[in-house]
N, C-alpha and C positions, 0 to 999 in steps of 0.2 A: 536505536541508540542515537542520542543527540550528537550533533557535530561538535558542539562546544557549549560552554555554560550559558551563553545567551540563548542558544537554541533550546536548551533544557527548560528555561523559563517560559519561552514562547509556547513550547509543546503542551504545557499544562493548560493552555487556553484553547487548544484545538481538539476537535472531535476525533480526527483521524491522525495517526502517527505512522509514518513509514520508517522502518528500520532496516539497515543493511548489516548483515552478520557474515563474517568470514568463516568458512567451514572447509578446511583443506584447500582444494583448488576451485571451490565454488563460492559464489556470493549469494546468500539467501536473502530474499526480500520478504519481510514480514509487514503486515498491516494490522494495526490495533485500533479498535473503536473504543475510545475512552470517554465518549460523550454519553448523553442520556437517551439518544434516539438511534433507531436503526438507520443505516446508511446504504445507499445503492452506489457502488463504485462503478463509474463509467469507463475510466481509463487510468492506467498507471504509466507514467512516463519514466523511462529508465535511460539515463545518459551515462555513457562509459567512454573510456579512452583505451586505445591500443597503441602499440609501438608505431603503427602506420597512420594514426589519426584518431578519429573519434566516431561514435555512432549513437543513435537514439532508437530505442525500442518503444513501441506503443502497445502495451499489453491491454487486452480486452477479454471479457468473458467469452466462453465458447458460444457459437461456432466461428467466431472471427479468426482470421489467419494466425495471429500471434496471441495465443491465449495463456492465461495464468492457470496455475494448478488448482487453486481453490475452486470448489464445485459450484459456487454461486456468485452473483453480482451483489448480493445483499450480505451485510455484515452486522450481526447483532451486537448490542451493547456489551462491553466487557470481554469481547473475543479478540484474541490475537491469533492470526492465521498466517501460515506460509503461503505466499502467492506465487513465487517464482524462484527458480534456482538458475543462476547464470554460471556457465563454465567459465571460470575467470583465469585460465592459465596465462592468457595474454591480455586480459582486460582488467582495468580498474574502474570501478563505478564512481562517478563523480556525485550523482544525485539521483534520487527517485522521488517522484511526487504522485499523489493520487488525486484524481478529479472525482468528486462525488456529489451526490444529492442527499441531503439529510431529510428524513421523513419525520415531520413534526406533527401532522394532524392526528388527532385521536378522537374516537367516538366514545360516548358513554352509554351505559345501559342502566336504567333506573327501574326499581321495582314499581309495579303499578299499584 
């Protein structure tokens, strides 16, 4: 979900869009690949505030210490997947960003 109308316009030009959805006492982090290429997500940065301050989570694929729930680092074109659920009883998420590599190279096979 875009933060505002300007963000909505910018997102149409990005391959990866990170959305934060409220679900009861949880904040759900979704990642959508709206580009034409497969992407390899290296890290998701999740910044949040609490009554006592703020924090940053660096989410990575398994087997790293703080892992996301999606089973792969690769996200196919047209897929929107749940990556993380943060118990947000005392936390408000400010922003989430994904760092990724877009796979652009393609091989061709031609009949002999």
